[in-house]
N, C-alpha and C positions, 0 to 999 in steps of 0.2 A: 595344928590343923593345917591340912593342906588345903589351900583354896583350889577350888576346881575353876579352872579357866573355862569359860563357855566362849565358844567361838560363834560368833554371829555369821551366818552365812549370808553373803550379800546377794540380794535377790537380783537376778538378771533382769536388766530393764527392757521391757517390750518395745520394740519399734512400732510406732503407730504411723503406718504408711496410708492410711485411709484417704486422707486429704489429698496426698500426691497422687494415689491411683484415681481419684475422682478427677483431678486435673487432666491426666492423661487420657482418661475416657473422653473427656471433652476436646481437649487439644488436637489429638491425632486425627479424628474425623474432620475437624475444621481445616486443619492443614492439608489434608488430602483433597477435600472439596476446593480449596483455593488454588490448588495446582491446575485444576481444569480451567479456572478463569484467567490464569496468568499464561495463557497460551501466547507465544510470540511468533510472528511469522516475519520472515526476512525477505525482503524483496531485492533482487540483485539490480544494480544499477550500472550502466556502463558510462563512464565519464568520458567526455570527448577528449581525444588525444591533442596535444598542445605541440607535437613534434613537427619540425618543418619537413621532415621526409615524406609525410603523408600529402602527396600531391591531390588537390582536388580535381575530381573528374566532372567537367561541367555537363556531361550527357547523362550522369547518374542522378536519379531522383532522391531528393533530400527532404523527407517529410517532416513536418513539425505540426504540432496542435497547440493553437494559442487558446488558452483558457481565460475568458473574459467573464465579468460577472453576469452578463446578460446574453452570451453566446459562446460557442466553440467555433474556432476558425481552423480548417485544415488547409495547410499551405505547403507550397514547395519553395524552399528558401531561395531558389534562383528564379523560378517563373512567377512566384507570387501566389496569392490566395487561389485555393481550388474550389472550395465551398465553404458557406458559414451555415451554422446550425443554431438558429435562435432558441431561446429557452421555450419549453412548452409546459404550460401550468406550473410555473415557478420551479422547473426541473429542466436541467441540461439534457438534451437529445443524444444520449449516449448510443441508443440503438441506431439512429440516422448515421452517426459517425462510424459505428462499427460496420454498418452495410456498405458504406462508400469504401472503407478500408478493404473490406472483403473482395470488392471489385478491383481495387488497385493491387491487392496482393496477388489476384489471378492473372494480372498483366505482367507484374514483375516478382515472380515466386521466390528468387533468390534474396530479395530485399529483406533485411531483418531488423534494421534500426529505424528509430523515430525519435524526435526530440519534443518534450512537452515544455511549454513556456507558460507559467502561471503567473498571475497578478499577485501583487502582495496581499490582497485581501481574499484570496482563493482559500476556501475551507479545505481542510485535510481529507475529509470524506469525498469531496468532489475530485480532488487530486487522484486519489485512490481508485475511484470509479472511472476516471479517464484512463488511468493505467491498466485497469482490467480490460476496458473497452479495447485498447489498442494491442494488448498483448495476446488475446485470443477470442474466439467467438465459438458458440455451441452449434454443432452440426449433427446430423445423424449419418452413422455409419454402421451399415450391417444392423440396422433395427436397434441400434444403441446411441445415445446422445453422448458425444465426446467434445471435448475442446480442442479446436483446431487452432494451429498457431498462425498468428498475424505478424507482429513486430514486437518479438521479445526483448530486444536490446533497446532499452529505454534510456534517454538522457533527459536530465531535468534542468531547466534554466528559469531566469526571470523574463516575464513578457515585456515586450517593448512597450513604451507609452504609445497610446492611441494616436494616430495622426490627426491633424486638425479638422479634416474632413469627416472623420469617423465619429459616430455616436458613442457616447460613453454612459453607462448607466449611472444613476443618481445626480446627474446633471453636472458633475465635475468636469472641468476642461482642462 
């Protein structure tokens, strides 16, 4: 007798990708939503030149804003302080600084650079707010509110220690 050989056909295994699809349904929207919150803004800073070739013109206005914990000081590096803006209700007077800079910009429209000198304890948000205040201001042109340029070339440095006669916040001398 001949034995019949029975061939068993191997059942094809079904791929169960339900769990993977569920993961993708959740992961894709979460990644897309996180892209909006990972928005990075780049601020262009102009570092001071260290070359000897750049001769200092003593007649040129060299503006600097010193950010202290209790006030903002607008000064000319050659002639000294122009005006101080003390804190108003625990907040720096950014609008007062901006208004004075608008007046200065009208007198010297070709001037584009300014230096910000911040104390070590200066908060990041305060530094950014001062940068926004010195970079541009809001004005109305043809019934539209636009940002007008003030001093877009910003250099950043460390604020000098307060002089012996200057008051310092927190009682530290």
